[in-house]
N, C-alpha and C positions, 0 to 999 in steps of 0.2 A: 504493500500500500506506499503511495507517495504522500508523502505528509508535505503541504505549503508552509515550510515555515516560517516564510515572510508574513503571509498573513496572519498566523501564529502571535507571532509578535506583534502585529499593527494590532490586534485585538487586546492583547497584553496592555499595549501601552494608552490603549483608549479605555479600557476599562478598569485597568489594576486600581487605578487611584478612587473610586468607587466603591472596591471594597472594604469595609472596615478595617483598621491597622491589624488588631490580632487576629484578624482570619486571615489578613495575608502572611503576618509573619510565622503562623502557623503552619499555612500552607509552604512556604518557603523550607520550614525545618525538617517538614515529612518529607520533601522531595529530596531534602538532603540527607536525609537520614536513608531512605529509601535507595537513594544514587551510591553513597557509601555502600550500604550491606550486600549489592548488586557488586560490587569493586571491579567497575569495568575497567578500561583502557587510564581515561583518565584520571580517575582515583588513585590507579596503581602509580600513575608519573606525579602525580600531588605527591602521594607518599613517600615515593623514592625521595624528590625533590625536597622534602622536607626532612628525610633523613640525613640529607647531606650539608641541611642548617643546622638541625639539632643532632649531630651524631652522639650525642651525649645519653639521649633516651633508648631503653630498649622496647623490645619490638609491641608488646602491649601499649606501651606509654605512646609511641609513634603512632599507632593503630585510631588512640582516643585524639592526638592530636588531629589527625587523618580528619579524623569525623568532624573536629571543630571547625577543621579548613573549609569542609563541603557545606558548612550551616555558614561561613562568612561567604563563601562565593556565593550563593544560594539568596543570601541577604541583600548582597549588591547587585544582582538582578532584580528582583522585586522589588526591591528602594527605586530602582532605573525604571523601571517600569511605570511605578506612582509618583515618579518625581516631577513628572508636566504638572501635577494637580497640587503639587505642595506651595505655601505660599511662601514669599520672600523672609517674612519673620519667620517662617518654619525653617527655614533654610537656614536664617542665620542663628536659630537654638541650636540648631545641630551641628554647627561647626563651631572650631576653638582654632583659631592660628598659633602655633607656638613658635617665639624665637622670629615674628614678623619683622622686628627692629634690624634684621640683617640685612631684608630686603626693601624694605619701606623707605630710607635712601635714593635709591636709585628710582624708585618710582616717583617720588617726590621730586627729582631731576628731573621729569618727563622723559625720564628712559626704559628700555626695557629691559626685562630678566629672562633669564633661561631656567628651567626648571628639570631636573634629570627624573625620571620618576620611576616605580616599578608597579608592576600589576598588584597595589598591595590595597585592601580598603576600599571605600568609594570615592574613585577619581573624577565621577559626574558630578557627584554631590559637593567636592571640593571646587570643581572647576565652576558651578553655577554661583557660587559664595564668591570668589576670586574675580569672576568679571564684572560684581558691583562693586567688589570694597578693596580689589588692591587695582586693576586695570583690565581692559578686554583682551580675554583671551583667546589667543588663536593655538589650534594644536593639529595635530595628523592622524589622519583615522586610518585603520588599516581597511583596503578593500576587500568586503567578504561577498562570498559568492550562499544565495543566486546576488544579481545585482538590485533584485527589489529589497532584499534585506538590508545590504547595505544603505539603501537610499533610507530605509526605517530609522536607522541607524544615526546618521548624518540630521535628518532631519529631526530626531530627539532633541539631539545635541544642538542644535540651531534653536529649538525653540527655548533652551535655558540659556542662551545668550551667548552659546561659544562660535567661535567661526573654526571651519574646518576644512583642511585641504587633504584630497584624496591621496593615500600613499603610493598609489601606481594608477595611471590610466587618466590622470589631472593635468598632465604636464610635468615642469619640472620642479619637485618640491621641494629640495634644498635652495632654488632661486624664491621662490616664494617665501621660505623660511628666513630667508637673509632680506626680503623687502620688508617682514615682519619685523626682524628684528633690528631694523634700520629708519622706523618712525619712531612716532613719539610712546610715551610710556602704553606699555602692553605686556601682557604675561605669555609665557611661551612654554607650556610644560610637554613635555614629550616623555611616553612612555617608552625605557628603553633598555627594559632587562632581559631581553630577547631580540636577535638580530631579525630581521623580517627582508633585507636588504639584499644579503650575499656580500654587502660591504662593511661589517660589523668590526669588531675587535675583540680578541680573544684576553680575556682576562682571569684573574685568580677572583673565584667566589667561594667563600667558604672551604678554603684549603684544595678546590677541584677547578680545572679551565673550564671556563665557558664563554660564548660567546654573545657579544652584547650588540645594541646600536651604536655605532661612531656620531649617528649626528647631534646628540647636544655638543660634547667635545668638539665637533668639526666646526660647529654653527658657533661657539665662542670664540674659537681659536678665530675664524673667519671676519667675526664682525668686531671683538672686543667686549659684546655685552657680557654681564657677568653671569655665571653658573653656577645656581644652588641646587645640591642634592635635596628631595622634599620627599619626606616619609608620609602618606596619608594613611592613617590605620583609625578603625574602629573603636570608642570607648562607649561604654555605658553611663545614661544620663538617668539622673534623680533628681527629686526635690520640683523647682519651680522651672530647671531649666527644661526637664522631660515633659513637663506640662505643657510647656513653649513651645516646643519643637515636634508634639503630637507624635512621639515614637520613642523607645527605650533607647536607641541606638543614635550617635551622633558621630563625628570624625573629627580629628586633629590632623590640623597641617603644620609639620614642623619642618622649619628651614635648619640647614644644618649650614655652616660657614660657607662665604664663596669660594668656590675651587678656584685656585690661581693658575695664570698661565704661564707654564715654565720658558724660563727665558735662555736663549742661546742652545736650543734645539730643533732641528728639524719639522715640518708641519706635524708629519706622520708621529712622529715620537712626541712632542705635545699632543698631538689628541690620545694617543697610548695612555701617556700619564697620568692625562686628567679624566679619561675615562676609568682608569683604574681607583683614583679618586675618590669619584661619585660612587663608584660602584662599594667601596669599603664602607662607606657611610651609608648606603642602604642595607648592605648586610649587617651593619648593624644593630638597623631600625627591625630586621627582619628576624633577626635572633631572637631579639625580644618580643615579638609580636607575630610568630611564625604562622598562626593560625589566618592571619588577615594576607598571605601571600598567596594569589589567585594563581599559580603556575601549575597548569595542568598539560602542558605540553614539555618539548624536549629543549632544554637549555645547557646541560653541561656535555661536552667534548664527547667524556665516555658514551652518552648514550645516541649519539649520533653516528648515523652510517660512514663508515671508515673512508669508502671509496667515494660517497658523495661529499662528505667534508672536504676532503683532499682536493677534489675538484672547485669547489667552493673558496677554497682559501686560493686556490692558484689562480682562481677568475680576480679572486678581490685584488691580490699582490699584482697581475696583469694590469689592472685596470687604474692603479694607484700612481 
């Protein structure tokens, strides 16, 4: 039986906001637990990735962590489906910025900032808050299949105030990002803990080799725009803030110190050093909140097909 995924997502965005919050959260938890119990490929991959982030855990503790991870993952989707119906006041109550003072001076000077993010927490909620409280947000979205599904995601993100640049099929992405980074005050967050372009950088992540996106560091080197590693993770809400948020869950947006551009190095080496720096900051956050790392895909080199990976590296080095 063929399932029209794009139509299902469209219906979810249309009706999720009309479902009472407790019912929606209960459905998300149930879906997460059923998916976790079925132990499909995505769950097994998540568990393996989490095992590298937390090698101190035994098998039983790792299984519990992967269940918490699936609950966090499903929470993200149900929140995204309902976000178009959430008021600005509720968004404000759900988001808390930590060390915002590290980035604010650049925005106050009418300049842009770059953010290197991982697939952690609810980055869409963070973007809806940031585009009103920091500066207009421009980001890149992976082109999904079918095309109708991708257009639904774009329409959703544009509805919450984000400007979306397609990763492929829409022109020169890097050039479009440079234009955005050379304008007035802007926030450019890039989900970069997985390489989607075959032009990534190999780094150390939790003591293992992994391949991540080169974009954040490459943009910083090319434009001089400051690059901040940023962790978006869930936190429990209580009391007045929970009532104002209309949800027991919110997120924090935590700014790490700006990543300096190393001097006296070739451009490729500058990008490699800066990429490792933001990956180290991200890894520190994931170690503390591993349940919110929504990485159900292969990111570590040891998990990749050796022949295909060798071809990817050769193509990347040939194009550099």
